[in-house]
C-alpha positions as CSV (number, residue, x, y, z in Angstrom):
1,X,27.7,-16.9,8.8
2,X,26.8,-20.7,8.9
3,X,29.5,-22.9,10.9
4,X,29.3,-26.5,11.2
5,X,29.1,-28.0,14.7
6,X,32.6,-29.5,14.4
7,X,34.0,-26.1,13.5
8,X,32.2,-24.0,16.0
9,X,35.3,-23.3,18.0
10,X,37.1,-21.9,14.9
11,X,37.7,-18.2,14.8
12,X,35.4,-16.0,12.5
13,X,37.4,-14.6,9.4
14,X,36.6,-11.1,10.1
15,X,38.5,-10.1,6.9
16,X,35.7,-12.1,4.9
17,X,33.2,-10.3,6.8
18,X,34.4,-6.8,6.3
19,X,34.9,-7.4,2.5
20,X,31.4,-8.7,2.3
21,X,30.1,-5.8,4.3
22,X,32.2,-3.3,2.2
23,X,30.8,-5.0,-1.1
24,X,27.1,-4.6,0.0
25,X,27.6,-1.1,0.9
26,X,29.2,-0.2,-2.3
27,X,26.2,-2.1,-4.1
28,X,23.9,-0.2,-2.1
29,X,25.4,3.1,-3.0
30,X,25.6,2.4,-6.7
31,X,22.0,1.3,-6.7
32,X,21.0,4.5,-4.7
33,X,23.0,6.7,-7.4
34,X,21.3,4.9,-10.3
35,X,17.9,5.2,-8.5
36,X,18.3,9.1,-8.9
37,X,18.3,8.8,-12.7
38,X,15.4,6.1,-13.1
39,X,12.4,7.6,-14.5
40,X,8.9,6.0,-14.8
41,X,8.4,5.0,-18.5
42,X,5.4,6.5,-19.8
43,X,4.8,8.5,-16.6
44,X,7.9,10.6,-16.5
45,X,5.8,13.8,-16.8
46,X,5.1,13.0,-13.1
47,X,9.0,13.4,-12.4
48,X,9.0,16.8,-13.9
49,X,6.1,18.2,-12.3
50,X,7.4,17.1,-8.9
51,X,10.8,18.6,-9.6
52,X,9.3,21.8,-10.8
53,X,7.1,21.9,-7.5
54,X,10.0,21.6,-5.2
55,X,12.0,24.0,-7.2
56,X,9.3,26.5,-7.0
57,X,8.7,25.8,-3.3
58,X,12.4,26.4,-2.5
59,X,12.6,29.6,-4.7
60,X,9.6,30.9,-3.1
61,X,10.8,30.3,0.4
62,X,14.2,31.8,-0.5
63,X,12.5,35.0,-2.0
64,X,10.0,35.3,0.9
65,X,12.6,35.0,3.8
66,X,15.1,37.2,2.0
67,X,14.7,39.2,-1.1
68,X,11.1,39.8,-1.8
69,X,11.2,43.5,-0.8
70,X,14.5,44.2,-2.8
71,X,12.7,44.6,-6.2
72,X,10.4,47.4,-6.3
73,X,6.9,47.4,-7.8
74,X,6.1,44.9,-10.7
75,X,9.7,43.8,-10.8
76,X,8.9,41.7,-7.7
77,X,7.1,39.5,-10.3
78,X,10.5,38.3,-11.6
79,X,10.9,36.4,-8.4
80,X,8.7,33.2,-7.7
81,X,7.1,34.8,-4.7
82,X,3.7,32.8,-5.2
83,X,5.0,29.7,-3.7
84,X,1.8,28.6,-2.5
85,X,0.8,27.2,-5.9
86,X,3.6,24.8,-5.7
87,X,1.9,23.0,-2.9
88,X,-1.0,22.6,-5.3
89,X,1.2,20.9,-7.6
90,X,2.3,18.4,-5.1
91,X,-1.4,17.9,-4.1
92,X,-2.5,17.3,-7.6
93,X,0.3,14.9,-8.2
94,X,-0.3,12.9,-5.0
95,X,-4.0,12.5,-5.8
96,X,-3.1,11.6,-9.3
97,X,-0.9,8.8,-8.5
98,X,-2.8,7.6,-5.6
99,X,-6.1,7.4,-7.7
100,X,-4.3,5.6,-10.5
101,X,-2.8,2.9,-8.0
102,X,-6.1,2.2,-6.3
103,X,-8.1,2.1,-9.4
104,X,-5.6,-0.4,-10.9
105,X,-6.0,-2.7,-8.0
106,X,-9.9,-2.4,-8.3
107,X,-9.6,-3.4,-12.0
108,X,-7.4,-6.4,-11.0
109,X,-10.1,-7.4,-8.5
110,X,-8.1,-6.7,-5.2
111,X,-10.8,-4.6,-3.6
112,X,-10.8,-3.5,-0.1
113,X,-8.1,-6.2,0.7
114,X,-5.4,-3.7,-0.4
115,X,-6.0,-1.3,2.4
116,X,-3.3,-2.7,4.5
117,X,-1.0,-2.6,1.8
118,X,-1.9,0.9,0.8
119,X,-1.4,2.3,4.3
120,X,1.7,0.3,4.9
121,X,3.2,1.6,1.7
122,X,2.3,5.3,2.4
123,X,3.8,5.0,6.0
124,X,7.1,3.7,4.9
125,X,7.4,6.3,2.2
126,X,6.6,9.3,4.1
127,X,7.3,8.8,7.9
128,X,10.9,7.6,8.2
129,X,12.3,10.5,6.2
130,X,9.7,12.8,7.9
131,X,10.9,11.7,11.5
132,X,14.5,12.1,10.7
133,X,14.1,15.7,9.6
134,X,11.9,16.3,12.5
135,X,14.7,15.1,14.8
136,X,17.4,17.0,13.0
137,X,15.4,20.1,13.2
138,X,14.9,19.6,17.0
139,X,18.6,19.2,17.4
140,X,19.4,22.3,15.3
141,X,16.9,24.6,16.9
142,X,18.0,23.6,20.3
143,X,21.8,23.7,20.0
144,X,22.5,26.2,17.4
145,X,19.7,28.7,17.7
146,X,18.2,28.0,21.2
147,X,14.7,28.3,19.9
148,X,11.6,26.4,21.3
149,X,9.5,26.1,18.4
150,X,10.1,22.3,18.3
151,X,8.7,21.9,21.8
152,X,5.3,21.3,19.7
153,X,6.8,18.3,17.8
154,X,4.0,15.9,19.0
155,X,1.8,17.9,16.5
156,X,4.1,16.8,13.8
157,X,4.0,13.3,14.7
158,X,0.3,13.0,14.7
159,X,0.1,15.0,11.4
160,X,-2.2,17.8,12.8
161,X,0.3,20.6,12.8
162,X,-1.5,22.3,10.0
163,X,-4.4,23.1,12.3
164,X,-2.2,25.3,14.5
165,X,-0.7,28.8,14.2
166,X,2.5,28.4,11.8
167,X,4.6,30.8,14.2
168,X,4.4,27.9,16.8
169,X,5.2,25.1,14.5
170,X,8.3,23.0,14.1
171,X,9.4,22.6,10.3
172,X,6.7,25.2,9.4
173,X,6.6,23.8,5.8
174,X,5.5,20.4,6.9
175,X,1.9,21.5,7.2
176,X,1.2,20.3,3.7
177,X,2.9,16.7,4.7
178,X,0.0,16.7,7.3
179,X,-2.7,17.6,4.8
180,X,-1.5,14.8,2.5
181,X,-1.7,12.3,5.2
182,X,-5.0,13.3,6.4
183,X,-6.3,12.8,2.6
184,X,-4.5,9.5,2.3
185,X,-6.4,8.2,5.2
186,X,-9.7,9.0,3.7
187,X,-9.0,8.0,0.1
188,X,-9.3,4.1,0.4
189,X,-12.8,4.5,2.2
190,X,-13.8,6.8,-0.8
191,X,-13.0,3.7,-3.2
192,X,-14.8,1.2,-0.7
193,X,-18.0,3.6,-0.9
194,X,-17.8,3.5,-4.6
195,X,-17.5,-0.4,-4.8
196,X,-20.4,-0.7,-2.4
197,X,-22.6,1.7,-4.4
198,X,-21.8,-0.4,-7.6
199,X,-19.3,-3.1,-8.0
200,X,-19.4,-2.8,-11.8
201,X,-19.4,1.0,-12.3
202,X,-16.7,2.0,-9.8
203,X,-15.1,4.6,-11.8
204,X,-18.1,6.7,-12.5
205,X,-19.2,6.6,-8.8
206,X,-15.7,7.7,-7.9
207,X,-16.1,10.6,-10.2
208,X,-19.4,11.4,-8.6
209,X,-17.8,11.3,-5.2
210,X,-15.0,13.4,-6.1
211,X,-17.2,16.0,-7.7
212,X,-19.1,16.1,-4.6
213,X,-16.2,16.4,-2.5
214,X,-14.8,19.3,-4.7
215,X,-17.9,21.1,-4.8
216,X,-18.0,21.0,-0.9
217,X,-14.4,22.4,-0.8
218,X,-15.5,25.2,-3.1
219,X,-18.5,26.1,-1.1
220,X,-16.6,26.0,2.1
221,X,-13.9,28.4,0.7
222,X,-16.3,30.8,-0.7
223,X,-18.4,31.0,2.7
224,X,-15.3,31.5,4.6
225,X,-14.1,34.4,2.3
226,X,-17.3,36.0,2.7
227,X,-17.1,35.7,6.4
228,X,-13.7,37.5,6.3
229,X,-15.4,40.7,5.5
230,X,-12.9,43.7,5.0
231,X,-10.1,41.5,5.9
232,X,-10.6,39.3,2.8
233,X,-7.7,40.9,1.1
234,X,-5.2,40.0,3.7
235,X,-3.5,36.6,4.5
236,X,-5.8,34.2,6.2
237,X,-4.0,31.2,8.1
238,X,-7.3,29.0,7.9
239,X,-7.9,29.5,4.1
240,X,-4.2,28.6,3.5
241,X,-3.4,25.8,6.0
242,X,-6.6,23.9,6.7
243,X,-7.3,20.7,4.9
244,X,-11.1,21.3,4.3
245,X,-9.9,24.4,2.2
246,X,-7.0,22.8,0.4
247,X,-8.3,19.5,-0.6
248,X,-9.7,20.4,-3.9
249,X,-6.4,19.9,-6.0
250,X,-5.9,16.6,-4.5
251,X,-9.6,15.4,-5.3
252,X,-9.2,16.7,-8.8
253,X,-5.8,14.6,-9.1
254,X,-7.7,11.6,-7.8
255,X,-10.4,11.7,-10.4
256,X,-7.9,12.3,-13.1
257,X,-6.0,9.3,-11.9
258,X,-9.0,7.0,-12.2
259,X,-10.2,8.3,-15.4
260,X,-6.7,7.9,-17.0
261,X,-6.4,4.3,-15.6
262,X,-9.7,3.4,-17.0
263,X,-8.8,5.0,-20.3
264,X,-5.5,3.2,-20.8
265,X,-7.1,-0.1,-19.8
266,X,-9.7,0.3,-22.7
267,X,-7.2,1.2,-25.0
268,X,-5.1,-1.8,-24.1
269,X,-8.1,-4.1,-24.6
270,X,-8.8,-2.7,-28.1
271,X,-6.6,-3.2,-31.1
272,X,-7.5,0.1,-32.8
273,X,-7.4,3.4,-30.7
274,X,-10.6,5.2,-30.6
275,X,-10.4,8.7,-32.7
276,X,-11.8,11.9,-31.2
277,X,-14.4,13.6,-33.1
278,X,-13.8,17.3,-34.2
279,X,-15.9,18.8,-31.6
280,X,-14.0,16.8,-29.0
281,X,-10.6,17.8,-30.2
282,X,-11.6,21.4,-30.1
283,X,-12.8,21.0,-26.6
284,X,-9.8,19.6,-25.4
285,X,-7.7,22.4,-27.2
286,X,-9.9,25.1,-25.4
287,X,-9.4,23.2,-22.0
288,X,-5.5,23.1,-22.5
289,X,-5.5,26.8,-23.5
290,X,-7.6,27.7,-20.5
291,X,-5.2,25.8,-18.3
292,X,-2.2,27.7,-19.4
293,X,-4.0,30.9,-18.7
294,X,-4.9,29.7,-15.0
295,X,-1.0,28.9,-14.6
296,X,0.0,32.3,-15.6
297,X,-2.6,33.9,-13.2
298,X,-1.7,31.7,-10.3
299,X,2.3,32.2,-11.1
300,X,1.6,36.2,-10.7
301,X,-1.0,36.1,-8.0
302,X,-0.9,33.0,-6.1
303,X,-3.9,30.5,-5.5
304,X,-5.7,32.9,-3.5
305,X,-5.2,36.0,-5.6
306,X,-3.4,37.7,-2.8
307,X,0.4,36.8,-2.9
308,X,1.9,39.6,-5.0
309,X,-0.9,42.1,-5.3
310,X,-1.9,42.8,-1.6
311,X,-4.7,45.0,0.0
312,X,-6.3,47.6,-1.9
313,X,-4.5,46.8,-5.3
314,X,-6.5,43.8,-5.6
315,X,-9.7,45.7,-5.2
316,X,-8.5,48.2,-7.7
317,X,-8.0,45.4,-10.2
318,X,-11.3,43.8,-9.2
319,X,-13.8,46.4,-8.0
320,X,-16.7,44.1,-8.0
321,X,-16.6,42.5,-4.6
322,X,-18.7,39.5,-5.6
323,X,-16.2,38.8,-8.6
324,X,-13.2,39.2,-6.2
325,X,-14.9,36.8,-3.7
326,X,-15.4,34.1,-6.6
327,X,-11.9,34.5,-8.0
328,X,-10.1,34.5,-4.6
329,X,-12.2,31.5,-3.5
330,X,-12.4,29.3,-6.5
331,X,-9.0,30.1,-8.3
332,X,-7.2,27.5,-6.3
333,X,-9.8,24.6,-6.9
334,X,-10.0,25.3,-10.5
335,X,-6.3,25.4,-10.8
336,X,-6.1,21.9,-9.3
337,X,-8.5,20.5,-12.2
338,X,-6.4,22.4,-14.8
339,X,-3.2,20.8,-13.5
340,X,-4.9,17.4,-13.4
341,X,-6.1,17.9,-16.9
342,X,-2.6,19.0,-18.2
343,X,-1.0,16.0,-16.4
344,X,-3.4,13.5,-17.6
345,X,-3.0,15.0,-21.1
346,X,0.7,14.6,-21.2
347,X,0.6,10.9,-20.2
348,X,-2.1,10.1,-22.7
349,X,-0.1,11.8,-25.3
350,X,-2.3,14.7,-26.1
351,X,0.3,17.4,-25.2
352,X,3.5,16.1,-26.9
353,X,5.5,19.2,-26.3
354,X,4.6,19.7,-22.7
355,X,5.1,15.9,-22.0
356,X,8.6,16.2,-23.9
357,X,9.6,19.1,-21.4
358,X,8.3,17.4,-18.3
359,X,9.8,14.1,-19.3
360,X,13.4,15.4,-19.7
361,X,16.0,13.2,-17.9
362,X,17.4,16.3,-16.2
363,X,14.3,16.4,-13.7
364,X,15.0,12.9,-12.6
365,X,17.4,13.6,-9.9
366,X,15.4,16.6,-8.5
367,X,12.3,14.5,-8.6
368,X,13.9,11.8,-6.6
369,X,15.3,14.1,-3.9
370,X,12.1,16.2,-3.9
371,X,10.6,15.0,-0.6
372,X,13.7,15.3,1.4
373,X,14.6,18.6,-0.1
374,X,11.1,19.8,0.9
375,X,11.4,18.6,4.6
376,X,15.0,19.9,5.1
377,X,15.0,23.2,3.3
378,X,14.5,25.1,6.5
379,X,17.9,23.8,8.0
380,X,19.6,24.7,4.6
381,X,18.1,28.2,4.8
382,X,19.4,29.1,8.4
383,X,22.6,27.3,7.7
384,X,23.7,28.5,4.2
385,X,21.2,31.1,2.6
386,X,20.8,33.6,5.7
387,X,24.5,33.9,5.8
388,X,24.6,34.7,2.0
389,X,22.0,37.4,2.5
390,X,24.0,39.0,5.3
391,X,27.2,38.8,3.4
392,X,25.6,40.6,0.4
393,X,23.2,43.0,2.4
394,X,25.0,46.1,0.9
395,X,23.9,45.1,-2.7
396,X,20.2,45.5,-1.6
397,X,20.3,49.2,-2.1
398,X,22.3,49.3,-5.4
399,X,21.0,49.0,-9.0
400,X,18.1,46.7,-9.9
401,X,20.3,44.3,-12.0
402,X,22.6,43.7,-8.9
403,X,19.4,43.3,-6.8
404,X,18.1,40.6,-9.2
405,X,21.6,39.0,-9.2
406,X,21.5,38.9,-5.2
407,X,17.8,37.6,-5.3
408,X,18.6,34.7,-7.7
409,X,22.0,34.0,-6.0
410,X,20.2,33.5,-2.7
411,X,17.7,31.3,-4.4
412,X,20.3,29.1,-5.9
413,X,22.4,28.9,-2.7
414,X,18.9,28.0,-0.9
415,X,18.2,25.1,-3.3
416,X,21.9,23.9,-3.5
417,X,21.8,23.7,0.4
418,X,18.5,21.9,0.5
419,X,19.7,19.4,-2.2
420,X,23.0,18.6,-0.3
421,X,21.0,17.7,2.8
422,X,18.4,15.7,0.7
423,X,21.1,13.5,-0.7
424,X,22.3,12.5,2.9
425,X,18.8,11.8,4.0
426,X,17.6,10.0,0.7
427,X,20.7,7.7,1.1
428,X,20.6,6.8,4.8
429,X,16.9,7.1,5.7
430,X,14.3,7.7,2.9
431,X,15.4,5.0,0.4
432,X,15.9,2.3,3.2
433,X,12.5,3.2,4.4
434,X,11.1,2.6,0.9
435,X,12.8,-0.7,0.5
436,X,11.6,-1.8,3.9
437,X,8.1,-0.8,2.8
438,X,8.3,-3.0,-0.1
439,X,9.1,-6.1,1.9
440,X,6.5,-5.3,4.4
441,X,3.7,-4.9,1.6
442,X,5.0,-8.1,-0.2
443,X,4.6,-9.8,3.2
444,X,1.1,-8.4,3.7
445,X,0.2,-9.6,0.3
446,X,1.4,-13.2,0.9
447,X,-0.3,-13.2,4.3
448,X,-3.6,-12.0,2.4
449,X,-3.1,-14.5,-0.4
450,X,-2.6,-17.4,2.1
451,X,-5.7,-16.3,4.3
452,X,-8.0,-16.2,1.0
453,X,-6.6,-19.6,0.0
454,X,-7.4,-21.1,3.2
455,X,-10.9,-19.6,3.4
456,X,-11.4,-21.0,-0.1
457,X,-10.3,-24.5,1.2
458,X,-12.5,-24.4,4.1
459,X,-15.5,-23.4,1.9
460,X,-14.7,-26.3,-0.6
461,X,-14.8,-28.6,2.5
462,X,-18.0,-27.4,3.6
463,X,-19.4,-27.8,0.2
464,X,-18.2,-31.6,0.3
465,X,-19.8,-32.2,3.5
466,X,-23.2,-30.4,2.8
467,X,-23.7,-31.0,-0.8
468,X,-22.5,-34.7,-1.5
469,X,-25.2,-36.3,0.5
470,X,-27.8,-34.8,-1.7
471,X,-26.6,-36.7,-4.8
472,X,-27.1,-40.2,-3.1
473,X,-30.6,-39.6,-1.6
474,X,-33.3,-41.0,-3.8
475,X,-36.1,-38.9,-4.6
476,X,-38.8,-41.7,-3.4
477,X,-38.0,-44.2,-0.7
478,X,-40.0,-46.4,1.6
479,X,-40.7,-44.8,5.1
480,X,-38.5,-45.7,8.1
481,X,-40.3,-47.9,10.7
482,X,-39.8,-46.4,14.2
483,X,-41.1,-49.5,16.1
484,X,-38.3,-51.9,14.8
485,X,-34.8,-51.2,13.9
486,X,-34.3,-51.3,10.0
487,X,-32.2,-54.1,8.7
488,X,-28.6,-53.4,7.8
489,X,-28.5,-52.5,4.1
490,X,-25.8,-54.2,2.0
491,X,-22.6,-52.2,1.9
492,X,-22.6,-51.4,-2.0
493,X,-21.6,-48.1,-3.6
494,X,-24.5,-46.0,-5.1
495,X,-23.0,-47.2,-8.6
496,X,-24.0,-50.7,-7.9
497,X,-27.5,-50.2,-7.0
498,X,-29.7,-52.1,-9.4
499,X,-33.1,-52.5,-8.0
500,X,-35.4,-51.2,-5.1
501,X,-34.3,-54.0,-2.8
502,X,-30.8,-52.9,-2.7
503,X,-31.6,-49.1,-2.1
504,X,-30.7,-48.0,1.5
505,X,-33.0,-45.9,3.5
506,X,-32.4,-42.1,3.6
507,X,-30.9,-42.1,7.1
508,X,-28.5,-44.7,6.1
509,X,-27.6,-43.1,2.8
510,X,-26.9,-39.9,4.7
511,X,-24.8,-41.6,7.1
512,X,-22.8,-43.6,4.5
513,X,-22.2,-40.6,2.4
514,X,-20.9,-38.4,5.4
515,X,-18.5,-41.3,6.1
516,X,-17.4,-41.7,2.7
517,X,-16.8,-38.0,2.3
518,X,-14.5,-38.0,5.4
519,X,-12.6,-40.9,3.8
520,X,-12.0,-39.6,0.5
521,X,-12.2,-36.1,-1.3
522,X,-15.4,-35.3,-3.2
523,X,-15.0,-35.5,-6.9
């Protein structure tokens, strides 16, 4: 409120202040509500994939913590127990969007100057909501349940909690957030390396670097599974949580994002779209069909081929140990490639039916709340889902339809509780953090632009001082005598010189030119 110096002693109209604050608050809540239903035009398939991933995670956790033993035999496949593949969906989607964003900046010519903006955007997108969830979990664990699992909260703050035992972790599901943050740190240097290798062919070099990183992840997974020996059919925490074994889907997403951005840029620069040959069309159809097969295999068996069919049952299905090692090691990386291919096909318009399903409008609110749902689902589980399971415990020994009803009822309650908590966290913490991040990124871009303009101006000034004298020095001139001082030359401009008697000496020409350059701009 701005008040004049004459009216400084007048009382403030608090009614107007409260009315303005109420109006601003109502506008913010209205914009927040509208943002839940905003979809990215042309990229709406990403919203559908994000919504399916968070529903898959919540459903898998609800099944794992309460009802996965209620259905006997293969009926357990009716429940989404293989929740680990949903994390691969998140990783592919993150890599896809990050690769697209960084490649667009490379095409625009921003280069490595966008590092600060990239890290600031990622920080304000992830950290505020994550810290609020950590603090809420700490309060709930200490006050309501008296547990000490959140004593190691410093690991969450440093994003290294995926390298420790999950039983000792606070917010156990947040290990994937740590994996993504670690991958975010190394992605811009990867683009920087590709630019250093070749500034013109950045995208091909990015594909080469991503392929090398993807193969390194596959080799490390194979070696780790072989080193497990007889325990390779059991759950292994390192293979599941460590970044070096889970980065392949993210890398595949980055490469797909770079490829799609280049393809869209080429299509925009040409008037007629390029038609694929019959062989290329057949190969694309085969790749899409193989992707669907991999999706079904991952749904039933998980990314490590161990989620449903445990122990010796796996060996019975795959008696050859080498084949089992390859499947359990390479299924997750290959699944990441299949997911990246399917997502790029949807956005490119090559899978219209899948794109129409993923781009449906009802996915938008779930996709907008997905991050807060993921980090707050544990609190919802303890406060709502567990009491529901205790209240319906007598249904666990009844008929199979009642067991299925109890299991999916627990999943629905679990998801509803996570969504309710996510609405508050999104409105009060997550969205304000994103808006603040936009302001910070805009400020950083303005600072970088002003710094680059000042550097350009200084270069122009240096050019004026250093290059202008060369234009007035003649090619040949009489030597300068050192015994006696040279007579003063007439003060005429270079355009007025008519004969050799009026030409100044080289020393005087340099002195006069530098003086004139300081007095007027170089033209």
